C-alpha positions in Angstrom: 3.6 1.1 -35.5 1.6 -2.0 -34.8 3.2 -4.3 -32.2 2.6 -7.2 -34.6 4.6 -5.7 -37.5 7.7 -7.9 -37.1 5.7 -11.2 -36.8 3.0 -10.5 -39.4 4.5 -12.8 -42.0 4.9 -15.6 -39.4 1.7 -15.4 -37.3 -1.6 -15.0 -39.1 -3.2 -12.5 -36.7 -6.7 -12.8 -38.1 -6.8 -16.6 -37.7 -5.2 -16.3 -34.2 -7.7 -13.7 -33.1 -10.6 -15.9 -34.2 -9.6 -18.7 -31.7 -10.0 -19.3 -28.0 -6.8 -20.8 -26.7 -7.1 -23.1 -23.7 -4.0 -23.9 -21.5 -4.6 -26.8 -19.2 -2.0 -26.6 -16.4 -0.1 -23.3 -15.9 3.0 -24.7 -14.2 6.5 -24.7 -15.8 5.5 -25.0 -19.4 1.9 -23.9 -19.3 2.6 -20.5 -17.8 5.2 -19.8 -20.6 2.7 -21.0 -23.2 0.1 -18.6 -21.9 2.4 -15.6 -21.8 3.8 -16.3 -25.3 0.2 -16.6 -26.6 -0.5 -13.2 -25.1 2.6 -11.7 -26.7 1.7 -13.3 -30.1 -1.7 -11.6 -30.1 -4.2 -14.2 -28.9 -7.5 -12.4 -28.0 -9.1 -15.1 -25.8 -7.1 -17.2 -23.4 -8.5 -19.7 -21.0 -6.4 -21.0 -18.0 -7.2 -24.1 -16.0 -5.2 -25.1 -12.9 -6.1 -25.7 -9.3 -2.6 -25.0 -7.8 -1.1 -22.1 -5.9 2.3 -20.5 -6.3 5.1 -21.9 -4.1 8.7 -20.7 -3.7 10.2 -23.2 -6.1 7.8 -22.0 -8.8 9.8 -18.7 -8.9 12.9 -20.4 -10.2 11.3 -23.1 -12.4 8.1 -21.6 -13.6 8.7 -17.9 -13.9 6.4 -16.7 -11.2 7.2 -13.6 -9.2 7.8 -13.1 -5.5 4.6 -11.1 -5.2 2.7 -14.2 -6.6 3.5 -16.4 -3.7 0.3 -18.0 -2.3 -1.9 -16.9 -5.2 -3.7 -19.2 -7.5 -1.5 -19.8 -10.5 -4.4 -19.0 -12.9 -4.9 -15.6 -11.2 -1.2 -14.7 -11.2 -0.8 -15.7 -14.8 -3.9 -13.8 -15.8 -2.5 -10.7 -14.1 0.7 -11.1 -16.2 -1.3 -11.6 -19.4 -3.2 -8.4 -18.7 0.1 -6.6 -18.1 1.1 -7.6 -21.7 -2.2 -6.6 -23.2 -5.2 -5.5 -21.0 -7.6 -6.1 -23.9 -7.1 -9.9 -23.9 -10.1 -11.7 -22.6 -8.7 -14.1 -19.9 -10.9 -16.7 -18.3 -9.6 -18.5 -15.2 -10.8 -21.8 -13.9 -9.2 -22.5 -10.5 -9.9 -26.3 -10.7 -8.8 -29.5 -12.3 -9.9 -30.2 -15.8 -13.5 -31.4 -15.8 -15.2 -33.0 -18.9 -18.2 -30.7 -18.8 -16.0 -27.5 -19.3 -16.4 -25.6 -22.5 -12.9 -25.2 -24.0 -11.3 -23.4 -26.9 -10.5 -24.6 -30.3 -6.8 -24.7 -29.6 -5.7 -26.8 -26.7 -2.4 -26.8 -25.0 -2.1 -29.7 -22.6 0.6 -28.8 -20.0 -0.2 -31.2 -17.1 2.5 -33.2 -15.4 1.3 -36.8 -15.3 0.5 -39.4 -18.0 -2.7 -40.3 -16.1 -4.0 -36.7 -16.4 -3.0 -36.5 -20.1 -4.8 -39.8 -20.8 -8.0 -38.6 -19.1 -8.0 -35.3 -20.8 -7.3 -36.8 -24.2 -10.1 -39.3 -23.8 -12.5 -36.5 -23.1 -11.3 -34.0 -25.7 -9.9 -35.9 -28.7 -12.9 -35.0 -30.8 -13.5 -31.5 -29.4 -10.6 -29.5 -30.7 -9.0 -28.3 -33.9 -5.4 -28.0 -32.5 -3.9 -30.1 -29.8 -0.4 -29.9 -28.4 1.2 -31.6 -25.4 4.7 -31.0 -24.0 6.6 -33.3 -21.6 9.8 -32.4 -19.8 12.3 -34.3 -17.6 15.4 -32.4 -16.7 16.9 -31.2 -20.0 15.0 -33.6 -22.2 11.6 -32.5 -23.7 9.0 -33.9 -26.0 6.4 -32.0 -27.9 3.4 -33.9 -29.4 1.0 -32.3 -31.8 -2.3 -33.7 -33.1 -4.0 -31.9 -35.9 -4.7 -34.5 -38.5 -6.3 -38.0 -38.4 -2.9 -39.6 -38.6 -1.3 -37.5 -35.8 -4.5 -38.0 -33.7 -4.1 -41.7 -34.1 -0.4 -41.5 -33.2 -0.9 -39.4 -30.0 -2.6 -42.1 -27.8 0.2 -44.5 -28.6 2.4 -42.2 -26.4 0.0 -42.5 -23.4 1.6 -45.5 -21.6 0.4 -46.6 -18.2 1.5 -44.4 -15.3 3.2 -47.4 -13.7 5.6 -47.5 -16.6 6.7 -43.9 -16.3 9.6 -42.6 -14.2 8.6 -41.8 -10.6 7.2 -38.4 -9.8 5.7 -35.7 -12.1 7.5 -35.0 -15.4 8.5 -31.6 -14.1 10.2 -32.9 -10.9 13.5 -31.9 -12.4 13.1 -28.7 -14.4 14.5 -25.3 -15.2 12.9 -22.2 -16.5 15.0 -22.2 -19.7 13.8 -25.8 -20.6 10.2 -24.8 -20.0 10.6 -21.7 -22.2 12.1 -23.8 -25.0 9.3 -26.4 -24.7 6.7 -23.6 -24.8 8.4 -22.0 -27.8 8.3 -25.3 -29.7 4.6 -25.7 -28.9 3.9 -22.2 -30.2 6.0 -22.9 -33.2 3.8 -25.9 -34.0 0.7 -23.7 -33.4 1.8 -21.0 -35.8 2.7 -23.7 -38.4 -0.9 -25.0 -38.1 -2.2 -21.4 -38.4 -0.2 -21.1 -41.7 -1.4 -24.5 -42.9 2.1 -25.9 -42.7 2.3 -29.6 -41.6 3.1 -29.9 -37.9 5.6 -32.3 -36.4 3.5 -34.9 -34.6 6.3 -36.1 -32.3 9.4 -34.1 -31.6 12.1 -35.0 -29.0 14.8 -32.5 -28.0 17.7 -33.5 -25.7 19.3 -30.2 -24.7 22.3 -31.7 -22.9 23.3 -33.8 -26.0 22.1 -31.1 -28.4 20.1 -33.7 -30.3 16.7 -33.2 -31.9 14.6 -36.1 -33.2 11.4 -36.0 -35.1 9.5 -39.2 -35.5 8.1 -39.6 -38.9 4.3 -39.7 -38.7 2.8 -39.4 -42.2 0.2 -36.6 -42.4 
């Protein structure tokens, strides 16, 4: 039996296999995105991150004790290959640079507005699918840009860093929140693969059990 049997009506494998998926930032959310992409059947995954694994990353980002001190891209690539050794994984142990060749599907999982803004300015016309997740404690936001209207909406969410709460957006985080955020990103991705309209701006407050979708006409 194919391992994709139970998801074949939900995830178009041929379309997914034709794409390169780039994950920028493999911290709390990005690592979960990368592993979920591998489980779904992505054939080419590119990982970009300059950081190494620290003890707190075990509880909040899902890294293993054996990963301590390793580059996050290397440790995540090892886990991807454990899921499927035939996946082509490219690791870039560095910050995002504008001259990098990236995939058609981009998952922005960095932890500051400044970094998001710089990446969007460089890549807004160089992708087919864009998804960005933000997390603060038990509140998360997922922004998807796949149409001219949603691409126009996304930069309106990039306020100056001085107006944001102090510290990176993952300063207060848990692994379960990161997993939910990653799952919502992958849900938007599979909607896009199935040519179903994506939610351009989704807010989920876990503590209050409230979900809010801002209407952005597509």
